[in-house]
C-alpha positions in Angstrom: -9.3 -24.3 22.4 -12.6 -24.0 20.5 -13.2 -20.5 21.9 -9.8 -19.4 20.8 -10.5 -20.5 17.3 -13.8 -18.7 17.3 -12.2 -15.5 18.6 -9.5 -15.7 15.9 -12.2 -16.3 13.2 -14.2 -13.4 14.5 -11.1 -11.2 14.4 -10.5 -12.2 10.8 -14.0 -11.3 9.8 -13.8 -7.9 11.6 -10.6 -7.2 9.7 -12.3 -8.2 6.5 -15.1 -5.7 7.1 -12.5 -3.0 7.9 -10.7 -3.8 4.6 -14.0 -3.4 2.6 -14.8 -0.2 4.6 -11.4 1.2 3.9 -12.0 0.8 0.1 -15.5 2.2 0.3 -14.5 5.2 2.4 -11.5 5.8 0.2 -13.6 5.8 -3.0 -16.1 8.2 -1.4 -13.3 10.5 -0.2 -11.6 10.4 -3.7 -14.9 11.2 -5.4 -15.7 14.0 -2.9 -12.2 15.5 -3.2 -12.4 15.4 -7.0 -15.8 17.0 -7.0 -14.7 19.8 -4.7 -11.5 20.4 -6.7 -13.6 20.5 -9.9 -16.1 23.0 -8.4 -13.3 25.2 -7.1 -11.2 24.7 -10.2 -8.1 23.8 -8.1 -5.1 21.9 -9.3 -4.9 18.5 -11.0 -8.1 16.6 -10.5 -7.6 13.3 -12.4 -4.1 12.5 -11.1 -5.0 13.3 -7.5 -8.2 11.2 -7.9 -6.3 8.2 -9.1 -3.7 8.6 -6.4 -6.3 8.8 -3.6 -8.3 5.9 -5.1 -5.2 3.8 -5.4 -4.2 4.4 -1.8 -7.6 3.4 -0.6 -7.5 0.2 -2.6 -4.0 -0.6 -1.3 -5.0 -0.1 2.3 -8.1 -2.3 1.7 -6.1 -5.0 0.0 -3.6 -5.1 2.9 -6.4 -5.5 5.4 -8.0 -8.2 3.3 -4.8 -10.2 3.0 -4.3 -9.9 6.8 -7.8 -11.2 7.4 -7.2 -14.1 5.0 -4.0 -15.1 6.9 -5.7 -14.8 10.2 -8.7 -17.0 9.1 -6.4 -19.6 7.6 -4.3 -19.9 10.8 -7.5 -20.0 12.9 -8.8 -23.2 11.4 -6.8 -26.3 11.3 -4.6 -25.6 8.2 -4.8 -28.1 5.5 -2.6 -28.3 2.4 -5.5 -27.1 0.3 -6.3 -24.1 2.6 -2.6 -23.0 2.7 -2.3 -23.4 -1.1 -5.5 -21.2 -1.6 -4.1 -18.7 0.9 -0.8 -18.6 -1.0 -2.6 -18.0 -4.3 -4.8 -15.2 -2.8 -1.7 -13.5 -1.2 0.2 -13.8 -4.5 -2.6 -12.2 -6.5 -3.2 -9.5 -4.0 0.5 -8.7 -3.7 0.7 -8.4 -7.5 -2.3 -6.1 -7.4 -0.7 -4.0 -4.6 2.6 -3.7 -6.5 0.8 -2.8 -9.7 -1.2 -0.1 -7.9 2.0 1.3 -6.3 3.6 1.6 -9.7 0.4 3.3 -11.0 0.3 5.7 -8.1 3.9 6.7 -7.8 5.3 5.9 -11.2 8.1 3.8 -9.8 8.7 0.5 -8.0 8.5 0.5 -4.2 12.2 0.0 -3.7 13.0 3.0 -5.9 11.5 5.6 -3.6 14.8 6.7 -2.1 16.3 7.4 -5.5 13.4 9.3 -7.2 11.5 10.9 -4.3 9.1 13.7 -5.2 8.4 16.6 -2.9 6.0 15.4 -0.2 7.3 11.8 -0.2 9.6 12.4 2.8 7.4 10.2 5.0 8.0 7.3 2.7 11.8 7.6 2.7 14.0 5.5 4.9 15.4 7.2 8.0 18.8 8.9 7.3 21.8 7.2 9.0 24.3 9.0 11.2 27.2 8.0 9.0 29.0 10.7 7.1 28.1 10.9 3.4 30.6 9.5 1.0 32.9 12.0 -0.5 32.1 12.9 -4.1 34.8 12.0 -6.7 37.1 14.9 -7.6 36.4 16.6 -10.9 39.2 16.2 -13.4 41.4 19.2 -13.5 41.6 21.2 -16.7 45.2 22.5 -16.0 47.6 21.2 -18.7 
């Protein structure tokens, strides 16, 4: 059983490193992309930089939360360790939601209502049900 705990702890540490790497690589990518766009004088630089940077931070935060959960489960959970994990997850979830609002300009559950071109991958899959009929326009005949 001790080997299992060590393996889980090692997995948590590896995911921790991946989370930090995701943030670092994302920052470097966002900086390089912004520099290239500046040199070529192509499109919006600042808004794209913020979006790319925010996505990198979001991915990194998700991985760091996963690593925290794995490490907490690996050791014998105590009330204190679970409470600390809950607080960490709460703070990181708040940060993730804040970043999502900053990047997209809307809450995560509003994507299907206000999708922009290029957001199709984020939209829920369409159902096979027929669309609801639109209400009839009032007639102007008197």
